Each structure stands twice: as structure tokens, then as C-alpha cells.
N, C-alpha and C positions, 0 to 999 in steps of 0.2 A: 821699825824694830830694833830694840837694842843691842850693841854689841855683844852685851852678856849674853842675850837669849840666843845670838846667832851663834856664840862660843860653845855652846850646849849641843848644838846640832852636829850630826855626822855629816862628812865629806859629800856623801849621795844625798843629804838631805838637802844641804846647801846649794849642791848644784840643780837642783830640783825647784828649790826658791829663786835660783838666780833666772833660770831659764822661765817661771812664772812670771815674774816681774818684767823681763822682757816682753813678753807676751803683752802683759798687761800696758805697757809704754807705749807700743806699737797701736794697742785698740784706742788708747787716749789721744795718740797724736792724728789718729782720723776722726775722732769725737769732735777736737778740736779745730780741725779743719772745716767741719761742717755748722759748729756750733754749738755741740750737744753739751759737749761737758761744761759745768758749772765751776769747778774750781782746777784752774790748770796749775797752780801748784803740786798737786799730785804726782805731775811727771817729774817734777824736780826732786820729790821725795822718794820717788819710787829708784829715780837716778842715782840718788845719795845710798839707799839701802842696797843697790847693787854694787857699788863702789866697797860698803862696808863687808860685804860678802866675798869680794873676790880678793880685800887687804885679810880676812880670816884666814881663806883658801890657801893664801900664798904663806900664812903665819905657819898654818898646819904642813904646809909641802917641806917647810925649811926645817919642823922641829925634828921630823924623822931623818935629817943628814947630819 
């Protein structure tokens, strides 16, 4: 996802999205171990999305201060 799209989401939606991506990474790692995953770059992309979400959450928490 793009950072602009993520900034439009609320804090609760961002946390839910982060949890969803974490669960997807967990499932993809199992698929990678069993050889069922075709594109292993999806794991890296999901990790980058989580980092973007965490950055935006941090920005939103410091805005109120």
C-alpha cells in the first residue's frame, strides 16, 4: 500500500491492518518452508507495509503532543 493511502486510515484501522499483515507473513513463511509459495518477495513487501504502518502510527501519536 502507498503511504498516502495509509495516512487516510484511522489508528484502529491501521492497527487492524498491521495485525492482518503479520498473520499473512506467518502463513507465507509456512508456505515457503513447504515449497507452496510461488513468489517469496511477497514476504518482504508485507514487512515493508508493516514498517510503513508503524511509522504512520508513530507520526499520529506524536502529532497530539
